[in-house]
N, C-alpha and C positions, 0 to 999 in steps of 0.2 A: 504493499500499499504506500502511496506517495501523497504529498500535499500536507498542508498545515494540520489536518486532522490526525496525521500519523506522527507528528513531531511534538516535542515538548513545547508548551506555551512559552513564548519569549516576552519578558516583561522588563521594561526599563524603569529604573529607580531615579527619581528626581527629588533630592532633598534640599533643605535650606530653611532659612528663617521665614522667607516669603513675607517681608515686612515693609509694605504689603505685597501680595502677589499682583503681578501686572502682566500686560499683554506680551512682553518679551518672554516671560516664563512659559506661557502656554504656546507661543509661536515656536520657540526653540524645542520644546517638548515634542511638538507635532513634527517638526523638521527631522528631529532625531529618529522618531518612530518610523517615519516613512523611509528615511535613508537606510536604516538598519533592518527594516522589515519586521519590526517588533509588533506583537499583538496588542500590547497595552503599555501605557506609561502610568506608574504609580507615584503620585506626589506624596512626600512624607515630610510635613512641616516639623521643624525642630521644636522640642519642648524647651529645654534649657541648653542652648548652644554653649560649648566649651569656650568659644571666643565671643563672649557676650557683647552685643552691640548696643549703642545708645538708642533711646526712643524705641525699644523693643516692645511691641504690643503684646498683651497677654496671649499665651499659647492658644487658648480656646477661641479667641477672636481671629488669630491668624489661620487656624484650622477652618473656621467657618468661612472665611474669605476665600480660601483655596477651594472649598467645596462649591461656592458660588461661581468662581472663575472657571471651573472645569466642567460645570454641569451640562454644557452644550456639546461636549465631545464624548461619544460613547466609548472611545478608546482610552479615556482618562479615568482614573480611579484615585481615591484619596485614602491614606492610612493615618490613624491616630496613634500609631505605635509609639512614636517618640514623645508625643504630647502627654501620654499617660505613664511614661517611664519616669521613675524617681531618679533624680541626679542628672548629670550632663547627658546630652544626646550624642553618643559616639557612633560614628558610621560603622566601625567594626562590629559593635554589638548589634546594630540594626541588621547588618548583612547576615550575621550568624542566626539571629532570630528568624529572619525571613527564610533562610535555607532550611532551618529545622521545621518551621511551620508548613512550608510548601516545597518539599523536596523535588517535586516533579517540574517546577518552574526553572527555566534558564534565565537567570537574572543578568542584567547589564546596568552598571552604575553610570549615570550621566553626570559628569563633573566638568565644569569650565576649565580652560587652560590655566587661568590665574590660580584657581584652587589647587590644581594638580601641582603647580610649581611650588606651592606651600605645603605639600603633602608631608614633608618631614616634621612639621609641627603637629600633625594629627595624632590621635591616640592609636597605637598599633598600626602605623601606616603600611608596614610590610604585610600585615594580615589583610588590610583593605584591598591591596593589590592582588592578593591571591584568592580572596573570597568571591570575587566577581570580575569579569572583564570590564574595562572602563571605556566609555564613549566620551570623547573630548571635543565638544563643539568649539570652533575658533573662528575669529574674524579674518578676512583677507589681510595679508601682510604680516601675519603673526611670525615671530622669530622663535624657532624651536631649538636654538643653541643651548639655552639653559635647561630645557627638558632633556635633551640628549646627554647632558653631563650630570644629571642627578644621580647620586650614589645609589639611591633606592632602585633605579632603573638600569643599573650597570649590566644586567644580563640580557637586556632587550636589544635586538638587532634593529637599528634605525635606518638601515639601508633603503627600505621602501619610501622613506620621506623625501628621497630625491625625485620621486614621481610628481606629476602635476597634482597639486593639492586643491585646485580651485573647482574641480568638477565632480570628483568621486571621493567617497571615504577611503582612507588609507589605513590599513591595519599593520601594526608592528607587534612582535611578541618575542618571548624568550625568558627563560628562568621561571616559568610558571606564571608569567605576567602577559596580559593581552591588552593592547590599547588600540582603539580605532578613533582616528581623527577625522572630524566632519567639518567641512567649510560651511559657514552660515553667513547670511547677510548681516551687516551691522545693525544693531538695534538702537533707536534713538532715546529709549526710556531707561531710567534707573530708579531704584527705590528711594535713593537719597533725594533726587530731584522731585520725585512724586511727593514725598513727605514735606519737602519745602513748599511745594505748590499748595498742599492741603493747609499748611500753617498760614499761608498767605491768603487763604480764603478763595482760591481759584476754583471755579466750577464751570464746565466740566474739567477734570484733570486729565491732560493727555497721557495715554498709556494705561489708564484704568478702565475696566469694563464698567458699565453703568450700575450693575448689581453690586460690585465691590465698592464703587464710590458711594452709593447710597447707604451701604452697611457702615462705612467709615463715618459718614455724617450722622447716622442714627446713633452710633455708639461713641461719638465724640473722640475718635482715635487720632493721634498724631497732632493734637492741638496744644 
């Protein structure tokens, strides 16, 4: 038997504070899903992130906003796994929990290039790299020199990065690590700029869905 029905479900994991979730999050998620042929993308808002940011909305509000932002795409799903976890939200713990709860799923962790470059500061980064392959969306013109010289990735063969990176995903692997780099169009929105626009009383706020913007207004967030 061939086809998707005969294969393991393929699910991408997109974590983060989502403070707040905006259109770039959902756009990048869908671009990664299509480029990698994933069945679904699971959004996992952080409960207590280890690198706590200023003006972080309560976890239950960020979870609710992600549910609103993803409601229109049947390939998107939302997990409260980290929101209900006591203590910091470590990615290694999340990956272990997902693999144990759903062993039939082939997981892929979606992580931006900047976050990957800071991987050495994560909790158990070597385990993160081996618990799931990474999908790394990047903007045109990205410099991969620093990535190729990361000690954590010393066993990876980066030879395929010499290929044209502007049209197709490129996969590199080695030492039990698998990375797929995906070119994506630049995104004009950021959570920092969106929070500033909210504090300034701007409405509508570019980059926010109407449902998320209304939720922020209703609950007086980021003011």
